N, CA, C and O atoms as CSV, one atom per row, in Angstrom:
chain,resi,resn,atom,element,x,y,z
A,1,MET,N,N,-7.922,-3.952,10.264
A,1,MET,CA,C,-8.036,-3.578,8.770
A,1,MET,C,C,-5.808,-3.960,8.451
A,1,MET,O,O,-5.861,-4.398,9.600
A,2,GLN,N,N,-5.019,-4.053,8.233
A,2,GLN,CA,C,-4.230,-3.610,7.012
A,2,GLN,C,C,-4.771,-3.581,5.530
A,2,GLN,O,O,-5.554,-3.958,4.658
A,3,ILE,N,N,-3.538,-2.703,6.034
A,3,ILE,CA,C,-3.681,-1.819,4.100
A,3,ILE,C,C,-2.626,-1.267,4.183
A,3,ILE,O,O,-2.046,-0.728,5.125
A,4,LEU,N,N,-2.089,-1.593,1.901
A,4,LEU,CA,C,-1.136,-1.770,1.788
A,4,LEU,C,C,-0.873,-0.421,0.861
A,4,LEU,O,O,-1.402,-0.530,-0.245
A,5,VAL,N,N,-0.162,0.843,1.077
A,5,VAL,CA,C,-0.793,2.001,0.155
A,5,VAL,C,C,1.249,0.976,-0.826
A,5,VAL,O,O,2.247,0.398,-0.396
A,6,VAL,N,N,0.512,1.527,-2.609
A,6,VAL,CA,C,2.172,1.303,-3.092
A,6,VAL,C,C,1.658,2.331,-4.338
A,6,VAL,O,O,0.771,2.238,-5.187
A,7,GLU,N,N,2.964,3.653,-3.917
A,7,GLU,CA,C,2.779,4.645,-4.320
A,7,GLU,C,C,4.394,4.537,-5.118
A,7,GLU,O,O,5.349,3.902,-4.669
A,8,ASP,N,N,4.380,5.126,-6.057
A,8,ASP,CA,C,6.169,4.705,-6.680
A,8,ASP,C,C,7.069,6.379,-5.892
A,8,ASP,O,O,8.217,6.693,-5.576
A,9,ASP,N,N,5.369,7.187,-5.880
A,9,ASP,CA,C,6.480,8.565,-5.627
A,9,ASP,C,C,6.301,8.975,-3.949
A,9,ASP,O,O,5.331,9.324,-3.276
A,10,LYS,N,N,7.444,8.793,-3.709
A,10,LYS,CA,C,7.757,8.819,-1.766
A,10,LYS,C,C,7.008,10.798,-1.374
A,10,LYS,O,O,7.689,11.670,-1.912
A,11,LEU,N,N,6.554,10.988,-1.068
A,11,LEU,CA,C,6.307,11.530,-1.233
A,11,LEU,C,C,4.426,11.853,-1.031
A,11,LEU,O,O,3.777,12.223,-0.053
A,12,LEU,N,N,4.051,11.532,-2.346
A,12,LEU,CA,C,2.460,10.874,-2.348
A,12,LEU,C,C,2.286,9.923,-1.500
A,12,LEU,O,O,1.218,9.691,-0.933
A,13,ASN,N,N,3.934,8.943,-1.269
A,13,ASN,CA,C,3.550,7.969,0.019
A,13,ASN,C,C,3.461,7.915,1.015
A,13,ASN,O,O,2.838,7.140,1.741
A,14,SER,N,N,4.138,8.823,1.222
A,14,SER,CA,C,4.607,9.318,2.803
A,14,SER,C,C,2.926,10.036,3.260
A,14,SER,O,O,2.276,9.490,4.151
A,15,THR,N,N,2.411,11.218,2.564
A,15,THR,CA,C,1.221,11.506,2.018
A,15,THR,C,C,0.419,10.238,2.549
A,15,THR,O,O,0.319,10.011,3.755
A,16,LEU,N,N,0.014,9.657,1.849
A,16,LEU,CA,C,-1.125,8.795,1.602
A,16,LEU,C,C,-0.644,7.225,3.213
A,16,LEU,O,O,-1.122,6.243,3.781
A,17,CYS,N,N,-0.218,7.531,3.194
A,17,CYS,CA,C,0.244,6.786,4.708
A,17,CYS,C,C,0.351,7.941,6.084
A,17,CYS,O,O,-0.221,7.720,7.151
A,18,TYR,N,N,0.908,8.766,5.909
A,18,TYR,CA,C,0.456,9.276,7.407
A,18,TYR,C,C,-0.875,9.675,7.290
A,18,TYR,O,O,-1.280,9.483,8.437
A,19,ASN,N,N,-1.997,10.189,6.528
A,19,ASN,CA,C,-3.828,10.380,6.189
A,19,ASN,C,C,-4.529,9.099,6.382
A,19,ASN,O,O,-5.576,9.236,7.014
A,20,LEU,N,N,-4.243,7.830,6.004
A,20,LEU,CA,C,-4.242,6.689,7.070
A,20,LEU,C,C,-4.565,6.209,8.638
A,20,LEU,O,O,-5.470,5.733,9.324
A,21,SER,N,N,-3.291,6.634,8.713
A,21,SER,CA,C,-2.776,6.454,10.450
A,21,SER,C,C,-4.082,8.000,10.480
A,21,SER,O,O,-5.275,7.696,10.454
A,22,ILE,N,N,-3.810,9.066,10.516
A,22,ILE,CA,C,-4.787,10.293,11.080
A,22,ILE,C,C,-6.110,9.837,11.076
A,22,ILE,O,O,-6.700,10.510,11.921
A,23,ALA,N,N,-6.932,8.981,10.521
A,23,ALA,CA,C,-7.902,8.328,10.453
A,23,ALA,C,C,-8.101,7.395,10.642
A,23,ALA,O,O,-8.990,6.767,10.066
A,24,GLY,N,N,-7.360,6.938,11.516
A,24,GLY,CA,C,-7.282,5.866,12.856
A,24,GLY,C,C,-7.521,4.445,11.974
A,24,GLY,O,O,-8.523,3.734,11.900
A,25,TYR,N,N,-6.040,4.303,11.261
A,25,TYR,CA,C,-5.727,2.866,10.753
A,25,TYR,C,C,-4.405,2.591,10.954
A,25,TYR,O,O,-3.411,3.177,10.526
A,26,ASP,N,N,-4.498,1.744,11.571
A,26,ASP,CA,C,-2.781,0.856,12.486
A,26,ASP,C,C,-1.868,0.731,12.114
A,26,ASP,O,O,-0.744,1.184,12.331
A,27,ASP,N,N,-2.463,-0.179,11.253
A,27,ASP,CA,C,-2.025,-1.745,10.112
A,27,ASP,C,C,-1.634,-0.413,8.987
A,27,ASP,O,O,-2.587,0.157,8.455
A,28,VAL,N,N,-0.672,-0.106,8.766
A,28,VAL,CA,C,-0.788,0.508,7.469
A,28,VAL,C,C,0.865,0.454,7.029
A,28,VAL,O,O,1.913,0.675,7.636
A,29,ASP,N,N,0.517,0.039,5.637
A,29,ASP,CA,C,2.220,-1.007,5.772
A,29,ASP,C,C,2.291,-0.028,3.825
A,29,ASP,O,O,1.346,0.049,3.040
A,30,SER,N,N,4.021,0.657,3.577
A,30,SER,CA,C,3.665,0.935,2.374
A,30,SER,C,C,5.019,0.446,1.432
A,30,SER,O,O,6.149,0.198,1.850
A,31,ALA,N,N,4.488,0.392,-0.064
A,31,ALA,CA,C,5.599,-0.378,-0.501
A,31,ALA,C,C,5.900,1.072,-2.813
A,31,ALA,O,O,5.363,1.636,-3.767
A,32,LEU,N,N,6.863,0.781,-2.264
A,32,LEU,CA,C,7.523,2.028,-3.330
A,32,LEU,C,C,7.388,1.166,-4.408
A,32,LEU,O,O,6.486,1.563,-5.146
A,33,THR,N,N,8.091,-0.189,-4.929
A,33,THR,CA,C,7.909,-0.467,-5.965
A,33,THR,C,C,7.542,-1.784,-6.393
A,33,THR,O,O,7.661,-2.354,-5.308
A,34,LYS,N,N,7.126,-2.821,-7.319
A,34,LYS,CA,C,6.069,-3.776,-7.105
A,34,LYS,C,C,6.119,-5.118,-7.118
A,34,LYS,O,O,5.208,-5.924,-7.306
A,35,ALA,N,N,7.922,-5.393,-6.776
A,35,ALA,CA,C,8.547,-5.603,-6.721
A,35,ALA,C,C,8.066,-6.203,-4.611
A,35,ALA,O,O,7.534,-7.207,-4.137
A,36,THR,N,N,8.747,-4.674,-3.888
A,36,THR,CA,C,8.275,-4.975,-2.235
A,36,THR,C,C,7.099,-5.056,-2.035
A,36,THR,O,O,6.958,-5.750,-1.028
A,37,ALA,N,N,5.679,-4.584,-2.609
A,37,ALA,CA,C,4.773,-5.217,-2.355
A,37,ALA,C,C,4.247,-6.515,-2.578
A,37,ALA,O,O,3.537,-7.066,-1.737
A,38,MET,N,N,4.501,-6.949,-3.477
A,38,MET,CA,C,4.023,-8.611,-3.986
A,38,MET,C,C,5.101,-9.453,-2.889
A,38,MET,O,O,4.802,-10.584,-2.504
A,39,GLN,N,N,6.644,-8.627,-2.345
A,39,GLN,CA,C,6.887,-9.196,-1.178
A,39,GLN,C,C,5.775,-9.265,0.586
A,39,GLN,O,O,5.699,-10.283,1.274
A,40,LEU,N,N,5.185,-8.136,0.869
A,40,LEU,CA,C,4.503,-7.817,1.652
A,40,LEU,C,C,2.965,-8.954,1.551
A,40,LEU,O,O,2.236,-9.666,2.240
A,41,PHE,N,N,3.154,-8.536,0.372
A,41,PHE,CA,C,1.334,-9.453,-0.053
A,41,PHE,C,C,1.578,-10.665,0.416
A,41,PHE,O,O,0.572,-11.048,1.014
A,42,THR,N,N,2.890,-11.902,0.452
A,42,THR,CA,C,3.127,-13.402,1.241
A,42,THR,C,C,3.505,-13.336,1.834
A,42,THR,O,O,3.744,-14.455,2.289
A,43,GLU,N,N,4.239,-11.927,2.895
A,43,GLU,CA,C,4.873,-11.871,3.848
A,43,GLU,C,C,3.271,-11.641,4.662
A,43,GLU,O,O,3.343,-12.338,5.673
A,44,LYS,N,N,2.308,-11.162,4.632
A,44,LYS,CA,C,1.409,-10.683,5.532
A,44,LYS,C,C,-0.587,-11.506,5.360
A,44,LYS,O,O,-0.872,-11.280,4.184
A,45,SER,N,N,-1.147,-11.841,5.664
A,45,SER,CA,C,-2.136,-12.437,6.022
A,45,SER,C,C,-3.692,-11.866,4.945
A,45,SER,O,O,-4.319,-12.363,4.009
A,46,MET,N,N,-3.747,-11.032,5.467
A,46,MET,CA,C,-4.400,-9.681,4.008
A,46,MET,C,C,-4.084,-8.712,3.764
A,46,MET,O,O,-2.895,-8.422,3.896
A,47,TYR,N,N,-4.887,-7.906,3.361
A,47,TYR,CA,C,-4.983,-6.508,2.717
A,47,TYR,C,C,-5.681,-5.947,1.905
A,47,TYR,O,O,-5.730,-6.482,0.797
A,48,LEU,N,N,-6.449,-4.728,2.111
A,48,LEU,CA,C,-6.848,-4.033,1.614
A,48,LEU,C,C,-6.083,-3.059,0.602
A,48,LEU,O,O,-5.908,-1.912,1.013
A,49,ALA,N,N,-5.509,-3.446,-0.936
A,49,ALA,CA,C,-4.475,-2.614,-1.441
A,49,ALA,C,C,-4.864,-1.833,-2.312
A,49,ALA,O,O,-5.914,-2.275,-2.778
A,50,GLN,N,N,-4.488,-0.632,-2.917
A,50,GLN,CA,C,-4.879,0.165,-4.029
A,50,GLN,C,C,-3.520,0.760,-4.685
A,50,GLN,O,O,-2.765,1.549,-4.117
A,51,ALA,N,N,-3.402,0.384,-5.615
A,51,ALA,CA,C,-2.470,0.957,-6.956
A,51,ALA,C,C,-2.607,1.532,-7.906
A,51,ALA,O,O,-2.087,1.020,-8.897
A,52,SER,N,N,-3.232,2.639,-8.065
A,52,SER,CA,C,-2.964,3.868,-8.771
A,52,SER,C,C,-2.580,4.252,-9.695
A,52,SER,O,O,-3.025,5.078,-10.492
A,53,ASP,N,N,-1.367,3.453,-9.652
A,53,ASP,CA,C,0.116,4.478,-10.365
A,53,ASP,C,C,-0.629,3.342,-11.561
A,53,ASP,O,O,-1.427,2.442,-11.297
A,54,LEU,N,N,-0.166,3.663,-12.706
A,54,LEU,CA,C,-0.156,3.016,-14.345
A,54,LEU,C,C,0.823,2.295,-13.933
A,54,LEU,O,O,0.593,1.155,-13.531
A,55,LYS,N,N,2.339,2.898,-13.952
A,55,LYS,CA,C,3.391,2.416,-14.296
A,55,LYS,C,C,3.986,0.785,-12.912
A,55,LYS,O,O,5.052,0.198,-12.724
A,56,LEU,N,N,2.969,0.708,-12.464
A,56,LEU,CA,C,2.879,-0.317,-11.288
A,56,LEU,C,C,1.979,-1.284,-12.074
A,56,LEU,O,O,2.087,-2.507,-11.982
A,57,GLN,N,N,1.287,-0.798,-12.675
A,57,GLN,CA,C,0.381,-2.150,-13.209
A,57,GLN,C,C,-0.374,-3.101,-13.001
A,57,GLN,O,O,-0.506,-4.143,-13.643
A,58,MET,N,N,-1.398,-2.383,-11.170
A,58,MET,CA,C,-1.106,-3.578,-10.415
A,58,MET,C,C,-2.592,-3.279,-10.200
A,58,MET,O,O,-2.608,-2.395,-11.057
A,59,GLN,N,N,-4.099,-3.298,-9.666
A,59,GLN,CA,C,-5.272,-2.928,-9.146
A,59,GLN,C,C,-4.810,-3.088,-7.753
A,59,GLN,O,O,-3.725,-2.983,-7.182
A,60,THR,N,N,-6.417,-3.475,-7.296
A,60,THR,CA,C,-7.048,-2.618,-6.454
A,60,THR,C,C,-7.529,-3.582,-6.090
A,60,THR,O,O,-7.940,-4.253,-7.036
A,61,ALA,N,N,-7.815,-4.322,-4.476
A,61,ALA,CA,C,-7.681,-6.279,-4.258
A,61,ALA,C,C,-7.638,-6.055,-3.267
A,61,ALA,O,O,-6.912,-5.121,-2.924
A,62,ILE,N,N,-8.374,-6.776,-2.303
A,62,ILE,CA,C,-8.815,-7.325,-0.792
A,62,ILE,C,C,-8.366,-8.599,-0.913
A,62,ILE,O,O,-8.851,-9.290,-1.809
A,63,ILE,N,N,-7.769,-8.926,-0.395
A,63,ILE,CA,C,-7.332,-10.750,0.178
A,63,ILE,C,C,-7.711,-10.764,1.395
A,63,ILE,O,O,-7.578,-11.785,2.070
């Protein structure tokens, strides 16, 4: 499963990616901006994405 972490706080983004990696998820990407997240969505075939930052105005999606 591919996981995309979308978080604009660099430290939190890095921490989330690290924790997912330690938990055994090998295919973890990250985006600091909505534009980067949307670019990754178009380049990759499937993601579980969680964006909890209201400034990013995104929602959880399985694609």
